[in-house]
C-alpha positions as CSV (number, residue, x, y, z in Angstrom):
1,M,13.0,-36.0,-18.8
2,R,16.3,-34.6,-20.1
3,T,15.6,-35.8,-23.6
4,R,12.1,-34.2,-23.6
5,I,13.5,-30.9,-22.4
6,V,16.4,-30.7,-24.8
7,R,14.3,-31.7,-27.9
8,A,11.7,-29.1,-27.0
9,M,14.3,-26.4,-26.7
10,R,16.1,-27.3,-29.9
11,A,12.9,-27.5,-31.8
12,A,11.9,-24.0,-30.5
13,V,15.2,-22.5,-31.5
14,L,15.2,-23.9,-35.0
15,G,11.6,-22.8,-35.6
16,A,9.8,-26.2,-35.3
17,A,7.9,-25.2,-32.2
18,A,6.8,-22.1,-30.4
19,T,8.3,-22.9,-27.1
20,S,10.8,-20.9,-25.0
21,V,13.7,-21.1,-22.6
22,T,14.3,-18.9,-19.7
23,L,17.3,-17.5,-17.9
24,A,17.7,-16.8,-14.3
25,A,19.6,-14.0,-12.7
26,I,20.1,-12.2,-9.5
27,T,18.9,-8.8,-8.7
28,P,20.5,-6.9,-5.9
29,A,18.7,-5.0,-3.3
30,S,19.9,-2.0,-1.3
31,A,19.6,-1.7,2.4
32,A,18.1,1.7,2.0
33,G,15.5,0.5,-0.4
34,R,14.4,-2.3,1.8
35,A,14.3,0.0,4.8
36,A,12.2,2.5,2.9
37,A,9.8,-0.3,1.9
38,R,9.3,-1.3,5.5
39,A,8.7,2.3,6.5
40,A,6.1,2.8,3.9
41,D,4.5,-0.6,4.4
42,P,5.1,-1.7,8.0
43,L,3.0,-4.8,7.5
44,G,5.2,-5.9,4.7
45,S,2.3,-6.6,2.3
46,G,3.9,-5.0,-0.7
47,L,0.4,-4.3,-1.9
48,D,-1.8,-1.2,-2.2
49,A,-4.1,-0.2,0.7
50,G,-7.3,-2.1,0.6
51,T,-5.8,-5.1,-1.2
52,P,-6.8,-8.3,0.8
53,I,-3.8,-10.5,1.7
54,L,-3.3,-13.6,3.8
55,P,-1.1,-13.4,6.9
56,G,2.4,-15.0,6.6
57,P,5.4,-15.3,8.8
58,P,8.2,-12.7,8.2
59,A,11.1,-13.9,6.2
60,P,14.5,-14.0,7.9
61,T,16.4,-10.8,7.7
62,D,19.9,-12.1,8.3
63,A,20.4,-13.9,5.0
64,A,19.6,-13.7,1.3
65,T,16.6,-15.8,0.1
66,V,16.7,-17.9,-3.0
67,Y,13.4,-18.2,-4.9
68,V,12.9,-21.4,-7.0
69,V,10.1,-21.7,-9.6
70,N,8.5,-25.1,-9.7
71,N,6.9,-25.5,-13.1
72,E,4.7,-28.5,-12.5
73,S,3.9,-27.8,-8.9
74,K,2.8,-24.3,-9.8
75,T,4.7,-23.0,-6.8
76,V,7.7,-21.0,-5.8
77,T,10.0,-22.4,-3.0
78,P,11.9,-19.8,-0.9
79,V,15.2,-21.1,0.5
80,N,17.1,-19.3,3.3
81,T,20.7,-19.2,2.2
82,A,22.0,-19.0,5.8
83,T,20.5,-22.4,6.7
84,N,19.7,-23.9,3.3
85,V,16.2,-24.7,4.7
86,A,13.3,-24.4,2.3
87,G,10.2,-22.5,3.4
88,K,6.6,-23.1,2.6
89,P,5.8,-23.3,-1.1
90,I,4.1,-20.2,-2.5
91,K,1.2,-20.8,-4.9
92,V,1.4,-19.0,-8.3
93,G,-0.3,-19.5,-11.7
94,S,-0.1,-22.4,-14.1
95,D,3.0,-23.2,-16.0
96,P,5.2,-20.7,-14.2
97,D,8.7,-20.1,-15.5
98,P,10.2,-16.5,-15.8
99,I,11.2,-14.8,-12.6
100,A,12.6,-11.4,-11.8
101,V,13.3,-9.3,-8.6
102,T,12.8,-5.6,-8.1
103,P,16.1,-3.6,-7.6
104,D,15.2,-3.0,-3.9
105,G,14.7,-6.7,-3.4
106,A,11.3,-6.2,-1.9
107,T,9.2,-8.0,-4.6
108,V,9.6,-11.1,-6.8
109,Y,7.6,-11.4,-9.9
110,V,6.8,-14.8,-11.5
111,A,5.2,-15.1,-14.9
112,S,2.8,-18.0,-15.5
113,E,2.4,-18.9,-19.2
114,G,-0.7,-21.1,-18.7
115,A,-2.5,-18.4,-16.8
116,G,-1.3,-15.4,-18.8
117,T,-0.4,-13.6,-15.5
118,I,2.4,-12.4,-13.4
119,T,2.3,-12.9,-9.6
120,P,4.0,-10.5,-7.2
121,I,5.5,-12.1,-4.1
122,N,6.5,-10.0,-1.1
123,T,10.0,-11.1,0.0
124,I,9.5,-10.0,3.6
125,T,6.4,-12.1,4.2
126,N,6.7,-14.5,1.3
127,V,3.0,-14.0,0.6
128,A,1.8,-13.8,-3.0
129,G,-0.3,-10.9,-4.1
130,K,-3.1,-10.8,-6.6
131,P,-2.1,-12.1,-10.1
132,I,-1.8,-9.4,-12.7
133,A,-3.2,-10.1,-16.2
134,A,-0.3,-9.6,-18.6
135,G,-0.9,-11.3,-22.0
136,P,-0.9,-14.6,-23.8
137,S,2.1,-16.9,-22.9
138,P,4.3,-14.6,-20.9
139,L,7.7,-16.0,-21.5
140,A,10.1,-13.4,-20.2
141,I,10.0,-10.5,-17.7
142,A,12.4,-7.6,-16.8
143,V,12.3,-4.9,-14.2
144,T,13.5,-1.4,-14.9
145,P,16.5,-0.2,-12.7
146,D,14.2,2.3,-10.9
147,G,11.8,-0.6,-10.0
148,K,8.8,1.2,-11.4
149,T,7.9,-1.0,-14.3
150,V,7.9,-4.7,-15.1
151,Y,8.0,-5.5,-18.8
152,V,6.3,-8.8,-19.8
153,V,7.1,-10.5,-23.1
154,N,4.0,-12.2,-24.6
155,Q,4.9,-14.8,-27.1
156,Q,1.9,-16.8,-28.4
157,N,-0.2,-15.2,-31.1
158,S,0.7,-11.8,-29.8
159,G,4.1,-10.4,-30.5
160,T,3.8,-7.8,-27.7
161,V,5.3,-6.6,-24.5
162,T,3.1,-5.5,-21.6
163,P,4.3,-2.8,-19.2
164,V,3.1,-3.3,-15.7
165,S,3.3,-0.5,-13.0
166,T,4.8,-1.9,-9.8
167,A,3.2,0.8,-7.8
168,T,-0.4,0.0,-8.8
169,G,-0.1,-3.5,-10.1
170,T,-1.9,-2.5,-13.3
171,A,-1.0,-3.4,-16.9
172,G,-0.6,-0.8,-19.5
173,K,-1.3,-1.0,-23.3
174,P,0.6,-3.8,-25.0
175,I,3.6,-2.7,-27.1
176,P,3.9,-4.3,-30.5
177,V,7.2,-5.9,-31.3
178,G,8.3,-8.7,-33.6
179,T,7.1,-12.3,-34.2
180,D,7.8,-14.8,-31.5
181,P,9.4,-12.6,-28.9
182,V,11.3,-14.7,-26.4
183,A,13.7,-12.5,-24.3
184,I,14.1,-9.0,-22.9
185,A,16.8,-6.9,-21.2
186,V,16.8,-3.3,-19.9
187,T,19.8,-1.0,-20.2
188,P,21.5,0.0,-16.9
189,D,20.2,3.6,-17.3
190,G,16.7,2.2,-17.8
191,A,16.2,4.2,-21.0
192,T,15.7,1.2,-23.4
193,A,14.3,-2.3,-23.2
194,Y,15.6,-4.7,-25.9
195,V,13.3,-7.5,-27.0
196,V,14.5,-10.5,-29.0
197,N,12.1,-11.7,-31.7
198,R,13.1,-15.2,-32.7
199,L,11.0,-15.8,-35.9
200,S,11.4,-12.2,-37.1
201,R,15.2,-12.5,-36.5
202,T,15.2,-9.0,-35.1
203,V,15.6,-7.1,-31.8
204,T,13.1,-4.4,-31.0
205,P,14.3,-1.4,-28.9
206,I,11.6,0.0,-26.7
207,R,11.9,3.6,-25.3
208,T,10.8,3.1,-21.7
209,S,9.8,6.8,-21.2
210,T,7.1,6.5,-23.8
211,N,6.8,2.8,-24.2
212,T,7.2,3.1,-28.0
213,P,9.0,0.6,-30.1
214,G,11.9,1.6,-32.4
215,T,13.1,0.3,-35.7
216,P,13.8,-3.5,-35.5
217,I,17.4,-4.5,-35.6
218,K,18.4,-7.4,-37.7
219,I,20.2,-10.3,-36.0
220,G,20.9,-14.0,-36.6
221,A,18.6,-17.1,-36.8
222,G,17.1,-18.7,-33.7
223,A,18.0,-15.9,-31.3
224,I,17.1,-16.9,-27.8
225,T,18.9,-14.9,-25.2
226,L,20.7,-11.6,-24.7
227,A,22.9,-9.7,-22.2
228,I,23.8,-6.1,-21.7
229,T,27.3,-4.9,-20.7
230,P,27.5,-3.1,-17.3
231,N,28.3,0.1,-19.0
232,G,25.2,-0.2,-21.2
233,K,27.0,0.3,-24.4
234,T,26.5,-3.1,-26.0
235,V,23.8,-5.7,-26.2
236,Y,24.9,-9.2,-27.0
237,V,22.3,-11.4,-28.7
238,V,22.8,-15.2,-28.8
239,N,21.7,-16.7,-32.1
240,G,21.1,-20.4,-31.4
241,G,20.2,-21.2,-34.9
242,S,23.2,-19.6,-36.6
243,N,25.9,-20.4,-34.0
244,S,26.8,-16.8,-33.4
245,V,26.5,-13.8,-31.2
246,T,25.4,-10.4,-32.5
247,P,26.7,-7.3,-30.8
248,I,24.4,-4.2,-30.9
249,N,25.6,-0.7,-30.3
250,T,23.1,0.9,-28.0
251,A,24.0,4.4,-29.0
252,T,23.1,3.8,-32.6
253,N,21.0,0.7,-32.3
254,T,23.0,-0.9,-35.1
255,A,24.2,-4.5,-35.2
256,G,27.8,-5.3,-35.6
257,K,29.4,-8.3,-37.4
258,A,28.2,-11.6,-36.0
259,I,30.7,-13.4,-33.8
260,P,31.1,-17.1,-34.5
261,V,30.9,-19.4,-31.5
262,G,30.1,-23.0,-30.9
263,T,27.1,-25.1,-32.0
264,F,23.7,-24.2,-30.7
265,P,24.7,-21.4,-28.2
266,L,22.3,-20.7,-25.5
267,G,23.4,-19.2,-22.1
268,I,25.4,-16.1,-21.8
269,A,27.0,-14.1,-18.9
270,I,29.3,-11.1,-18.8
271,T,32.0,-10.5,-16.2
272,P,31.3,-7.6,-13.8
273,N,34.1,-5.6,-15.3
274,G,32.6,-6.0,-18.8
275,S,35.7,-7.4,-20.4
276,T,34.4,-10.9,-21.3
277,A,31.2,-12.5,-22.3
278,Y,31.0,-16.3,-21.8
279,V,28.7,-18.2,-24.1
280,A,27.6,-21.8,-23.4
281,N,27.4,-24.0,-26.6
282,I,25.0,-26.9,-26.0
283,D,25.9,-29.1,-28.9
284,S,29.6,-28.4,-28.8
285,N,29.9,-29.0,-25.1
286,T,32.0,-25.9,-24.8
287,V,32.0,-22.3,-23.6
288,S,33.2,-19.5,-25.9
289,P,34.9,-16.5,-24.2
290,I,34.3,-13.3,-26.2
291,N,36.6,-10.3,-25.7
292,T,34.1,-7.4,-25.6
293,A,36.8,-4.9,-26.6
294,T,37.4,-6.6,-29.9
295,N,34.2,-8.7,-30.3
296,T,36.3,-11.8,-31.1
297,A,35.9,-15.2,-29.6
298,G,38.8,-16.9,-27.9
299,K,39.6,-20.6,-27.8
300,A,36.6,-22.7,-26.8
301,I,36.7,-24.2,-23.3
302,P,35.6,-27.8,-23.0
303,V,33.0,-28.4,-20.3
304,G,30.3,-31.1,-19.6
305,T,27.5,-32.4,-21.8
306,F,24.7,-29.9,-22.9
307,P,26.0,-26.8,-21.1
308,F,22.9,-24.6,-20.6
309,G,23.9,-21.5,-18.8
310,V,26.6,-19.5,-17.1
311,A,26.8,-17.7,-13.7
312,I,29.7,-15.5,-12.7
313,T,30.8,-14.7,-9.2
314,P,30.5,-11.1,-8.1
315,N,34.3,-10.7,-8.1
316,G,34.5,-12.0,-11.6
317,S,37.0,-14.7,-10.8
318,T,34.9,-17.8,-11.7
319,A,32.3,-18.6,-14.3
320,Y,30.1,-21.6,-13.4
321,V,28.5,-23.6,-16.2
322,N,25.5,-26.0,-15.6
323,N,25.8,-29.1,-17.8
324,E,22.3,-30.5,-18.2
325,G,23.4,-33.7,-20.0
326,S,26.1,-34.8,-17.5
327,N,24.3,-33.6,-14.3
328,S,27.3,-31.5,-13.3
329,V,28.6,-28.0,-13.0
330,T,32.0,-26.8,-14.4
331,A,33.9,-24.0,-12.8
332,I,36.0,-21.9,-15.2
333,R,38.8,-19.7,-13.8
334,T,38.3,-16.5,-15.8
335,A,42.0,-15.3,-15.4
336,T,43.2,-18.3,-17.4
337,N,40.0,-19.7,-19.0
338,T,40.7,-23.1,-17.6
339,A,38.0,-25.5,-16.5
340,S,37.9,-27.4,-13.2
341,K,36.9,-31.0,-12.6
342,P,33.1,-31.3,-13.0
343,I,31.1,-30.9,-9.8
344,L,28.3,-33.5,-9.6
345,V,24.8,-32.2,-8.8
346,G,21.3,-33.4,-9.4
347,D,19.5,-34.6,-12.5
348,S,19.1,-32.0,-15.3
349,P,20.6,-28.9,-13.8
350,L,18.7,-26.1,-15.5
351,A,19.5,-22.9,-13.8
352,M,21.9,-21.2,-11.3
353,A,22.3,-18.2,-9.1
354,V,25.2,-16.9,-7.1
355,T,24.8,-15.3,-3.6
356,P,25.7,-11.6,-3.3
357,D,28.7,-12.5,-1.2
358,G,29.9,-14.9,-3.9
359,K,30.3,-17.8,-1.4
360,T,27.6,-20.1,-2.8
361,V,26.2,-21.1,-6.2
362,Y,22.7,-22.6,-6.1
363,V,21.9,-25.1,-8.9
364,V,18.3,-26.0,-9.8
365,N,17.9,-29.7,-10.7
366,G,14.8,-30.1,-12.9
367,S,14.4,-33.8,-12.8
368,S,15.6,-34.3,-9.2
369,N,13.2,-31.7,-7.8
370,T,16.1,-30.3,-5.8
371,V,18.5,-27.4,-5.4
372,T,22.2,-28.1,-4.9
373,P,24.4,-25.5,-3.0
374,I,28.0,-25.4,-4.1
375,S,30.7,-23.7,-2.0
376,T,32.8,-21.5,-4.3
377,A,35.8,-21.7,-2.0
378,T,36.0,-25.5,-2.4
379,N,33.8,-26.2,-5.4
380,V,32.2,-29.0,-3.3
381,A,28.5,-29.6,-3.5
382,G,26.4,-29.6,-0.4
383,K,23.3,-31.5,0.6
384,P,20.5,-31.2,-1.9
385,I,17.5,-29.0,-0.8
386,T,14.1,-30.3,-1.7
387,A,12.0,-28.0,-3.9
388,G,8.8,-28.6,-5.8
389,T,8.1,-30.6,-8.9
390,F,10.2,-29.8,-11.9
391,P,12.0,-26.6,-10.7
392,V,13.1,-24.6,-13.7
393,T,14.3,-21.1,-12.7
394,I,15.8,-19.3,-9.8
395,A,16.3,-15.8,-8.5
396,M,17.8,-14.3,-5.3
397,A,16.7,-11.5,-3.1
398,P,19.5,-10.3,-0.8
399,S,18.7,-9.2,2.7
400,P,19.4,-5.6,3.8
401,E,22.4,-6.8,5.7
402,L,23.9,-8.6,2.8
403,A,22.8,-6.4,-0.1
404,S,25.3,-4.1,-1.7
405,P,24.4,-1.7,-4.4
406,L,25.4,-3.0,-7.8
407,A,25.5,-1.4,-11.2
408,A,22.2,-0.7,-12.7
409,G,23.2,-2.9,-15.6
410,E,23.2,-5.9,-13.2
411,R,19.5,-5.3,-12.8
412,A,18.8,-5.6,-16.4
413,S,16.7,-8.4,-17.5
414,Y,16.6,-11.1,-20.0
415,G,13.9,-12.5,-22.0
416,F,14.2,-15.3,-19.8
417,G,13.5,-12.9,-17.4
418,C,16.8,-11.7,-16.2
419,P,20.1,-10.1,-17.0
420,V,23.5,-11.0,-16.9
421,R,25.9,-11.0,-14.2
422,N,24.9,-14.2,-12.6
423,D,23.4,-15.3,-15.7
424,S,22.1,-18.8,-16.1
425,T,19.9,-20.4,-18.5
426,R,16.7,-21.6,-17.2
427,E,15.0,-24.7,-18.3
428,A,14.9,-25.8,-21.8
429,K,11.2,-26.4,-21.9
430,R,10.8,-23.4,-24.1
431,V,13.2,-20.9,-25.7
432,P,14.3,-17.9,-23.8
433,S,12.6,-15.6,-21.9
434,W,15.9,-15.8,-19.0
435,N,14.8,-12.2,-17.5
436,R,18.6,-13.4,-16.9
437,N,19.1,-10.2,-18.2
438,P,16.6,-9.7,-16.0
439,C,17.9,-9.9,-13.5
440,P,21.4,-8.6,-13.4
441,A,23.1,-7.5,-16.5
442,S,26.8,-7.8,-16.6
443,G,29.5,-6.9,-18.8
C-alpha cells in the first residue's frame, strides 16, 4: 500500500500523473459562534428550512471531535477526543479526501473527487446534508475566515475554483485559474485566496470580494502545498519538483527568491508566532526549518523515512512529523530544533491533527485503518482507534467549552484543504489539495 501511495504522489508532483495530495488541518470554533448556531438552528440541522434531514444523536459537547475521512469506505468517522471512541460512520461521496471546518466549528465539509461534490456535515448531530455539486475532481477546499464561503479547487480538465455559499449551499460561477490546480489557502483577513497551479507553475490570487482572479505569480516546479503566516504577510509555496519553497509577498503579490530545502518537499507548517516554517522533505528524510524573518533555511533535522507532514502544537513548542515509510512520528523541539526518538504508530501514517488544548496528536494510519492518539506530555502512543477503510485526512472541530478564538490566519486553508498551524500532509494518493491551509494557517 505504501509503495502505491508514494509512487502515485511522486508521479503527480513530477508531472507524470494528474493526481493530488491533501493536507489536513484544524479549524478553531468559538463558543459564541457555536451558541449562535444553536440559537438559530435549535434542531442542529445546519441546513436551510425545508431541507429534509435524517435524525441523528447529538454529538458530545464536552470534548472536541476528530473527523477522519475514509477514502475507500466513502465515509467520515467522528471520534470523541475525551473518550477516544469512534462514532457511527457518516456516508459521503465517492473518493473523498479534502476536508475543512468552518471557523465556528459548526460544519465540516468533505470533498469527493469521484462524485464531484462536497458534503456538509453538521458537527452537533453528525448528520450529512445534501451533497453540493462543485466541479470535476475537487482536490482541495478552504473556508473563508468569516465562514461565508467554501472555495473548492477543481483539478481535472477544469482549472477552476468554485465558490460555495455556506448559507444557501449553492455553488457560484467557477473561477478560472491555472492548469492542474492542487492547493488553496485564504489569508487571515479573508481578502485573498491563493491557488497553486502545479503544471502552470503559478499561483493565482483570487479577490474574494468579487471572486475575480489576479495575475498569476510564477513559482517553482511541482508545487503541491502552501501555507500563510498568521500575520497574513507571506505565502510559502512548497515546490516538490524543484526542492525549494517560494515566498510570496501578499501586499504586492510578488514572489521572492526560492529557498532551497531538501529533496521532494511536501508538508509544511508554520509556528503560531510566525517565526519558523517547518518543511518535510520526503526523499531526504529530513525537515528544513525556515526562518521567516530572513527566508533562509537552517540545518536540516533528521527524522524518519518518507516524512509527509508537520503538525505544530498550539503553544509552538513541538512540531510533529509523520513518517509514512517508517510508520512513526517524530517530535521536534522547536526551541532547539532537536528530534526525539521516533514514536511508533500504525502502517502508513498519512495525516495528523493536534487538539486545541495541545494535549494530544491524532495520527491517521492509511493502511492500518486506524487513528493513533499520542500524548504530547509523554510522547507515548495510545491504543489505536478503528476508522474506516483507507483513512487519508483528518480535521478537528472543538466543542464550545474547549474552543478558544484563534488568529484568522489559522483558519486559512490549503489546497489540501487546510492551512497551517496544525498542518499535516494528507495522503499521498494525489498531490495536494491539504485545505491544511485550510484549515488553520500559521506562521
